[in-house]
KOLFI-692133 format. One record per atom (N, C-alpha, C, O): residue in one letter; z, x, y. Coordinates in steps of 0.001 Angstrom, whole numbers, plus 500000, padded with zeros to 6 digits. Atoms other than C-alpha are relative to their C-alpha. Example, Ala and Ser with C-alpha at 12.3 -4.5 7.8 and 13.67 -1.06 7.14 Angstrom:
<rs>
A500000500890498810/A507800512300495500/A500000500900501200/A500665501936501181/S499940499180498810/S507140513670498940/S500730499230501090/S500899499739502198/
</rs>
This chain:
<rs>
M499394499670498724/M112666242976058937/M499316499179501085/M498308499610501643/S500657500949499117/S111852240053061203/S499860500479501440/S498969500008502146/N500120499492498634/N112438241957064469/N498797500922500167/N498408501217501297/Y501118499075499945/Y109519244264063595/Y498822499409499230/Y498599499759498071/P501043500719500742/P106541242057062722/P498697500762499753/P497954500391498844/V501268499298500182/V103664244557063050/V500284501356499353/V500982502199499916/K499739498774500748/K103647247324060456/K498777500900499988/K497651500460500218/G501072499022500108/G101604250468060064/G500390501057498988/G501543501148498567/C499723498953500979/C101269253384057683/C498895501048500034/C497862500879500681/C501004498959500170/C099413256550056833/C499119499634498803/C499368498635498128/L500943500268501092/L096587256707054294/L500670499985498628/L500353499134497796/C499339499933501311/C098836257687051367/C501191499044499900/C501780498896498829/K498906500984499904/K101470255108052462/K501387500601499782/K502355499885499525/K498701499343500112/K104235257686052238/K500839499732501255/K502062499613501181/V499327500255498734/V105070257070055912/V499638498593500466/V498463498238500554/T500216501346499479/T105516253526057196/T500840499816501256/T501863500477501437/Y499286500272498759/Y106628252173060550/Y499759498553500403/Y498928497863499813/A500183501348499472/A106942248928062492/A500182500030501510/A500927500848502050/I499841500165498557/I106585247883066111/I500290498528500274/I499871497642499530/K499771501371499533/K107824244808067927/K499608499969501475/K500360500421502339/G500467500058498625/G105814244195071042/G499181501207500382/G498833502044499549/H500820498915499465/H103874246556073251/H500238500072501499/H500883499193502071/L499839499832498556/L103761247830076827/L498816499435500781/L498685499678501981/G501157500582499314/G100560245930077611/G498862500982500173/G497928500729500933/I501054498983499899/I098443249056077180/I499420500259498617/I500125500672497697/F500763499692501212/F095809249375074459/F498685500528500536/F497914499782501140/Q501156499375499368/Q093080251795075414/Q499310500995499090/Q499875501486498113/Y500771498956500658/Y090382254112074204/Y500080501233500881/Y499719501190502057/C499904498747499248/C091033257696075266/C498900500946499546/C498786501258498360/H501144499133500282/H087985259960075477/H500276501465500340/H499345502270500350/C499705498609499641/C089808263185076454/C499721500919498806/C499724500486497653/S500339499051501062/S088954266307074501/S501154500178499010/S500913500434497830/R498851499865500906/R092494266491073059/R500009498880498969/R500201499127497778/C500024501135500941/C092273263014071540/C498801500089499062/C498905499751497883/R501171499847500877/R088765263712070248/R500279501021498915/R499941500796497753/K499721498965500994/K089934266885068528/K501035499525498987/K500893499781497791/F498962500459500908/F093039265265067071/F499485498934499033/F499825498952497850/T500494501076500863/T091218262202065738/T498747500393499237/T498438499792498208/G501271499642500624/G087969263952064838/G498941498950500273/G497969498836499527/S500893501104499692/S086197261037066477/S499605500031501474/S500003500930502215/A500476500062498619/A084545260020069744/A501115499668500978/A501042500037502150/F498873500364499146/F087815258632071109/F501173499579499128/F501020499338497931/A498811500509500684/A091344257616070166/A500246498579500481/A500107498292501670/A499608501366499662/A092342253950070079/A501525499974499958/A502117499997498880/N498550499883499912/N095952253993071291/N500650498780500622/N500173498236501617/L499157501078499510/L098533251282071801/L501319500639500398/L501821501504499681/L498729499434499558/L101693252083073761/L501122498989499817/L500985497815500161/V498811500830500181/V105121250724072846/V501215500728500559/V501231501956500644/A498739499409499544/A108601251282074237/A500702500631498797/A500615500103497688/P499307499352501123/P110689253681072115/P500943499058499249/P501071499151498028/E499076500929500668/E113206250918071413/E499270498917499196/E499904498190498431/D500807500964500752/D110366248758070016/D499265500645498825/D498355500048498249/F500626499253501091/F109402251360067406/F501060500391498979/F502182500742499343/Q499070499582501052/Q111027252108064040/Q499231500579498816/Q498266499981498340/W500516499471501258/W110178254386061125/W500645499187498892/W501855498963498921/L499464500760501131/L110578252366057910/L500204500886498785/L501176500721498048/S499861499075501125/S110001255126055356/S499210501266500280/S498243501252501042/G500743498748499951/G108880258721055072/G500099500804501279/G499285501702501498/E499897499264498722/E110045259970058477/E500074501508499784/E499622502281500629/E499912498563500295/E110776263336056834/E498627500621499744/E498493501844499731/S501370499507500221/S107019263615056153/S499140499933501249/S497920500083501175/V500733500054498737/V106051263271059808/V500030501377500650/V501099501905500957/G500116498741499282/G104789266482061381/G499696499712501458/G499209498630501785/R500247500170498570/R104513266964065141/R499433501287500558/R499840502387500187/Y500566498850499305/Y102428269232067294/Y500007499699501489/Y499542498645501923/E499978500147498547/E102987269715071012/E499178501114500620/E499366502292500318/L500794499050499242/L100477271390073242/L500834500405501210/L501121499572502070/E499082499552498960/E102621273513075567/E499576499625501408/E500395499165502204/E500454500226498627/E100464273105078663/E499790498525500348/E499525498197501504/A500221501425499748/A100148269325078286/A501256499334500549/A502364499582500074/K498876500705499388/K102341267112080446/K500515498882499096/K501726498695498983/H499609501144500819/H102350264106078078/H499591500126498537/H500278499603497660/F500635500017501315/F100209264892075025/F500798500721498924/F501334501809499136/A499470499417501233/A101597265559071566/A499251499276498885/A498446498389499168/T500591500722501121/T100495264459068108/T501010499948498869/T501902500792498771/S499222500076501231/S102130263335064899/S499045499653498879/S498000499038499094/F500875500163501150/F100678263230061431/F500826500028498727/F501938500557498705/C499357499954501309/C101600262733057797/C499757501385499408/C498614501835499326/T500149498663500566/T102267266123056233/T499430499953498583/T499075500994498030/N500576500143501334/N101028264751052893/N498493499734500060/N497719500422499394/C501422500370499981/C097673263114053772/C499279500347501302/C498053500264501364/G500611499589498740/G097080264259057374/G499673498879500968/G499147499140502050/S500308501136499124/S096742260759058857/S500733500096501334/S501866500571501405/S499365500112498683/S097443260282062559/S501116498971499927/S500968497918499306/L498848500898499961/L100818258670063160/L500524499880501426/L500186500697502282/P499434500157498656/P102726257388066187/P500792501232500429/P501381501946499617/W499255498864499456/W104249259971068475/W500637499619501321/W500071498864502112/L499286500216498751/L106776259905071264/L499427500941501042/L499386502155500846/G500525499173498911/G105234261101074506/G501063500962500501/G502259500704500365/K499061498977499542/K106806264176076036/K500989499467501034/K502102499982501140/S499097500584499008/S108308262033078831/S501092499165499346/S502118498888499966/G499039500827500711/G110145259967076212/G499940498527500376/G500758497735499907/K500070501376499504/K109053256740077926/K499148499075499148/K499266497855499269/A500878500840500818/A106462255523075392/A499679500688498687/A499610501914498599/V500496499541501292/V105451255848071776/V498524499638499968/V498155498486500194/V501439500210500095/V101696256259071367/V499676499705498536/V499911500531497655/V500289500449501358/V100545254333068307/V498493500042499763/V497751499319500429/P501425500020500341/P097143255186066794/P499683498647499360/P500166498340498270/A500242501373500441/A095777251663066392/A499397499916498604/A499597498921497906/G500585500004501329/G093864252591063254/G501032500064498884/G500707499790497729/S498954499925501021/S097171253084061442/S500760498682499851/S501616498560498975/L499338501302500080/L098292249479062056/L499462499189498828/L498274499252498513/E500389500877501103/E098236247036059143/E499684498587500492/E498965497841499827/D500144501342499460/D098310243920061327/D499463500053501424/D499412501119502038/H500451500097498610/H096923242722064659/H501212500129500916/H502210499439500710/P498836499784499146/P099234243933067435/P500214498955501096/P501176499044501858/G499840501030498972/G098716240870069642/G499369500359501329/G499549499650502320/I500698499563498792/I096652242759072206/I498760500767499535/I498766501369498461/G501202499245500325/G093161244259072215/G499760501091501024/G500363501075502097/P500318498946499039/P091730247355073886/P499401499387501256/P498626498433501187/F500520500550498760/F090981246752077533/F499465501041500972/F498976500690502046/Q500550498989499094/Q089982250072079052/Q499672501289499258/Q500199501567498181/N500327498645500439/N088437253493078484/N500611500945501017/N500430500765502221/I499464499004499072/I090313256450079951/I499380501362499704/I498908501616498596/F500640498688500060/F089061259985080590/F498526499872499611/F497998500667498833/W501403500300500281/W085540258537080481/W499093501186500327/W498145501458499591/D500833498843499633/D084081261583082263/D500103501138498994/D499273502047498995/S499824498973501032/S085378263702079367/S499397499590498662/S499506500333497687/R500527500483501288/R083618261645076679/R499035501019499403/R498446501839500107/A500875499080500733/A081638263505074039/A498564499857500499/A498102498748500764/V501382500039499510/V078127264432075154/V499087499238499049/V498024498770499457/W500806500695501000/W076806262845071950/W500389498531499841/W499805497822499021/Y499502501365500135/Y078679259547072436/Y498887498979500229/Y498132499072501197/T500907501128499879/T076571256425071884/T500822498736499847/T501648498631498940/E499275501271500061/E077897252940072548/E499803499373498609/E498662499188498186/P500125500545501354/P078647251441069091/P499111498756499904/P498401498579498914/S500814501221500063/S076979248123069941/S498505500286500063/S497696499404499776/A501416499622499928/A073689250018070451/A499468500489498650/A498277500770498521/L500380499462501304/L073644251147066800/L499804498888498973/L500381497810499117/P500167500987501074/P072473249294063660/P501340499735499322/P502211500604499296/E498759500372500672/E075216247447061758/E499722499660498541/E498736498996498222/Y500086500263501435/Y075737247311057981/Y501374499567499500/Y502387500106499946/D498713500439500559/D078448245495056023/D500562501005499005/D501766501024498750/E499589498960500947/E078555248372053520/E499181501250500320/E498603501349501402/L500843498824499786/L076840251740053132/L498549499524500226/L498101498583499571/P501384500436499759/P073285251467054510/P499123500315498791/P499419501219498008/P500916499724501120/P070395251287052043/P499355501378500176/P499179501860501295/K500667498695499930/K068740254584051170/K498634499813500638/K497933498834500383/S501300500089499309/S065721255258053322/S498872500380499088/S497712500363499499/
</rs>
């Protein structure tokens, strides 16, 4: 499908999708909702227009959760493996794509941190930590 060059999927590969382009927004979100949904220090999200997004397979295995009090926030996930998947924002104006689910480079990199004041109290800048190509050696 040449109109959709960047593909993504869940861990079990039951659900696949493709995007063509982006809205120029790729950011790290540190809000408590994104931390809870990802189980991580922040979410790495890319935004695409709804018309630039397509489910390729497994759409019937996509679950969705909407937080009633949230203006924009929702989540989607694979009902088989639990992986984060793209979700249409409540406004319907953008699809939020968890960048970790992409198989290819989207043509843009992260350029900002949002909800920085909400970051986890234990957050440490990754570049300040030791780096290993594989599991670290036993101490």
